[in-house]
N, C-alpha and C positions, 0 to 999 in steps of 0.2 A: 501734348504732342498733338491730341487730336484738334485743337484749335488752331495750333502753330501749324497743322498740315492745311486746314480751311482755309487761311489767311494767304495762300500760296497761290501762285501763277495754276490756273486750270490745267495746263498740262501736265506740271509737277504734281498738282493737288490731288488728281486722279489718281496717279499710280501710287504713289504716300497713304492716300486713304484705302485704297486697294490690301497693300502691305501691312497698317495699320490693324485693319478689321483681318486680317490672315492671323498676325500676331496676337490678338485676341481671343479670336478661336483655338489658336494652339494654347494658352495659356488658360483658358475655360474648362481645355481638354487635360491640360494638365492638372488643372485643380482637382477635377474630379477625378483623376485615376489617382490623384495622392490621397484623396475621401478614402476610395474603395480600398488601398493598398493598406492606409493607416486602420481602416475599422478590421480590415483581415489579417491584420499585425494582431489585433487587440483581439482576435477571436485568436489568433494563432498562442499569443502569449494565456490567453484564459484557458483555452486547450491543452497546455504544455501546465499550466497550473494544477489543472485537474488531472492531469495525468501523472505529476510528482506526488501529488499528496494521494493520488490509486497507488501510486511505487511505496511512498508511506507506509499507508494500511496495509497494502499487501506484504511489506517487509516485517510489519507489526504483527502481522497473521504468520507470517513463519516464524517469528518469534517464539508466539503461542501455541503454535504446533511444537515445537521443541520443546517448549515447556512440558507440555502436555505428553509427548510421549518419556519424558523423564521423569512424569510424577506416575507414570503408568509402569516405567521399571521398577520405581522405588514401592508403589503397592502390587505389585507381582511379589517382591523380594518379601515381602511383608506377611503377604499370603503364605508362600514357602515355610516363611522360620513359624508360624503361629501352626502349620502343621504339623512341622517337625517337633514343636514342643509340645504340641498332644499329644503326639506318638511317644515322646520322651516320658510324660508328667503319666501315660497310660502305661507304657514297661514298667513306672517306678512302680506305680499303682500296682500292679499283677503281682509283681517280685514280691513286694512288702506281706501282701494275700498271700503269697505262697508261703513265703517264711512263716509268718504266725499261724497258718494252718497246722507247717507241720511243728514248729514249736509245741503249740497245742495238742495235736497228734503223739509227741512223742512224751509231753507232760503227763498226758492222762491216760497212756497205753502202760504207765509202769507201776 
């Protein structure tokens, strides 16, 4: 296009070359803007990927928190059962010792 414009008559040539320079500068501006937007989009895509992975990590952490809460409840219930069983066993031992003592007392007192 540049060669064609140079081969024309001088009065048309000047106008066409000016337009051609304007079009080239517009094209260069658009190319640089496209590169800038493409890099911004790739940065945005990378940011989005990081955010998504962060959200996945956060969701997995919430799952871990839920599991820890369940485990805490289970351990608390187990501790209560152990304490209750200790009291029951202690009570049974005391009753047996008192019963044996009473039996010995009545056997030996006659």
